[in-house]
C-alpha positions in Angstrom: 37.9 -12.7 61.5 38.9 -16.3 61.3 42.1 -17.1 59.5 41.5 -19.8 57.1 43.7 -21.7 54.7 42.8 -19.4 51.8 43.2 -16.1 53.7 46.7 -14.8 54.4 47.5 -13.5 57.9 47.1 -9.7 58.0 50.3 -7.6 58.2 51.2 -5.9 61.5 52.3 -2.8 59.5 48.7 -2.3 58.4 47.8 -1.2 62.0 51.1 0.5 62.8 51.7 2.8 59.8 49.0 5.4 60.7 50.7 6.0 64.0 54.1 6.3 62.3 52.7 8.8 59.9 51.3 10.9 62.7 54.7 10.8 64.5 56.3 12.2 61.3 53.6 14.7 60.1 52.7 16.4 63.4 56.4 17.4 64.2 56.8 18.6 60.6 53.7 20.8 60.8 54.9 22.1 64.2 58.2 23.0 62.7 56.5 24.8 59.7 54.3 26.8 62.2 57.3 27.7 64.4 59.3 28.9 61.4 56.4 31.0 60.1 56.0 32.7 63.5 59.7 33.3 63.8 59.9 34.9 60.4 56.9 37.1 61.2 58.5 38.3 64.4 61.8 38.9 62.6 60.0 41.3 60.2 58.8 43.4 63.1 60.8 46.6 63.7 63.5 46.2 66.3 64.7 49.6 67.4 67.1 50.4 70.2 66.4 53.5 72.4 68.2 56.8 72.0 70.2 58.1 74.9 69.2 61.3 76.6 70.3 64.4 74.7 70.9 67.9 75.9 68.1 70.4 75.3 70.3 73.4 74.8 70.0 75.4 71.6 72.0 74.1 68.7 73.9 76.0 66.0 72.2 75.7 62.6 75.2 73.8 61.1 75.3 71.2 63.9 72.5 68.7 63.9 73.6 66.5 66.8 74.0 66.8 70.5 76.1 65.0 73.1 74.3 62.8 75.7 73.1 64.8 78.7 73.5 61.9 81.1 76.0 59.1 81.3 74.6 56.3 79.1 75.3 52.6 79.5 78.0 51.2 77.3 75.5 49.2 75.3 73.5 52.3 74.4 73.9 53.8 71.0 76.0 57.0 70.8 75.0 60.2 69.2 77.3 61.3 66.3 76.9 64.9 65.3 76.7 65.6 61.6 77.1 68.9 59.7 74.6 69.9 57.1 77.4 71.7 55.2 79.6 68.6 54.9 80.3 68.1 51.2 81.3 64.5 51.5 78.1 63.4 53.2 75.8 65.3 50.9 77.7 64.1 47.8 77.3 60.4 49.0 73.6 60.3 48.1 71.7 63.4 46.9 68.6 61.4 46.0 66.3 60.0 48.7 65.9 56.2 48.8 62.2 55.5 48.6 62.9 51.8 49.3 64.3 52.6 52.8 62.9 50.8 55.9 61.3 53.5 58.0 59.9 53.2 61.6 57.6 56.0 62.8 57.4 55.9 66.6 54.6 57.8 68.5 56.0 59.4 71.6 52.8 61.5 72.2 49.6 60.7 74.0 47.6 61.0 70.8 46.5 57.6 69.5 47.1 57.0 65.8 49.5 60.0 65.4 52.3 57.8 64.0 49.8 56.0 61.7 48.8 59.4 60.2 52.5 60.2 59.5 52.9 56.8 57.9 50.1 57.6 55.5 51.9 60.9 54.6 55.1 59.0 53.9 53.3 56.2 51.9 51.7 58.9 49.8 55.2 60.4 49.2 56.4 57.0 47.9 58.0 55.5 51.0 56.4 52.1 51.0 58.6 50.4 53.7 57.1 52.5 56.5 55.7 51.1 59.8 54.2 52.7 62.9 54.6 51.8 66.5 54.7 53.5 70.0 57.9 54.9 71.3 58.9 53.5 74.7 60.2 55.6 77.6 63.8 55.1 76.6 63.4 57.6 73.7 64.2 60.8 75.6 64.3 63.4 72.8 62.0 66.3 73.6 61.3 67.3 70.0 60.2 65.3 66.9 63.4 63.9 65.4 64.4 61.9 62.4 67.3 59.5 63.1 69.5 57.7 60.5 72.6 55.6 60.9 74.1 55.1 57.4 75.5 58.3 55.9 73.9 57.2 52.6 70.5 57.7 54.2 71.1 61.4 55.0 69.2 62.7 51.9 66.4 60.3 52.7 66.2 61.4 56.3 66.2 65.1 55.3 63.5 64.4 52.7 61.3 62.6 55.2 61.8 65.4 57.7 60.7 68.0 55.2 57.6 65.9 54.3 56.6 65.6 57.9 57.6 69.2 58.9 60.3 68.1 61.3 63.4 70.3 61.9 65.7 68.0 63.7 67.7 65.3 61.7 70.5 63.4 63.4 72.9 60.6 62.6 72.5 57.9 65.3 74.5 54.7 65.6 72.9 51.5 66.8 69.5 51.9 65.2 69.4 48.3 64.1 67.1 47.1 61.3 65.3 50.3 60.2 67.2 52.7 58.0 65.4 55.7 59.3 63.6 56.1 62.7 61.2 59.0 63.3 60.3 59.7 67.0 57.3 62.0 67.2 57.0 64.4 70.1 
């Protein structure tokens, strides 16, 4: 277009500002997407495996067992608890229905953990998720694990709802308050 004496010369910014806007908007959208994906992954259950336990018969008062094989130093250790301990039962007699619970399927039956999640959801445990147990979970019977002594009543209530006899205190569980490994 000819530049005449009555027309001002067009600004260079008129052609440059769309490119500058793209240089700002695209990285900002990428950051938002990456943050959303990171938060989604952070909400997934992160559970550490349980070391091998001995399969010998346990006394009714003792709910834990010592590891059967030497475990790496980074592996969680099994801490036996007693069901007759007055201090642990007095800590929390009521189950916590807001607990974060992970149900891990250690069987060959597809959807077995999801069925147990439905039972727990019907019982009022809304923070329950299902996943498959990996090979590092070596317990041979269905077991309910908890880390915090305050979760003992919750773990025992969950075990009774699912018909599981073994409840153990386990250090190093990570994010979930209670982990159920189905066998």
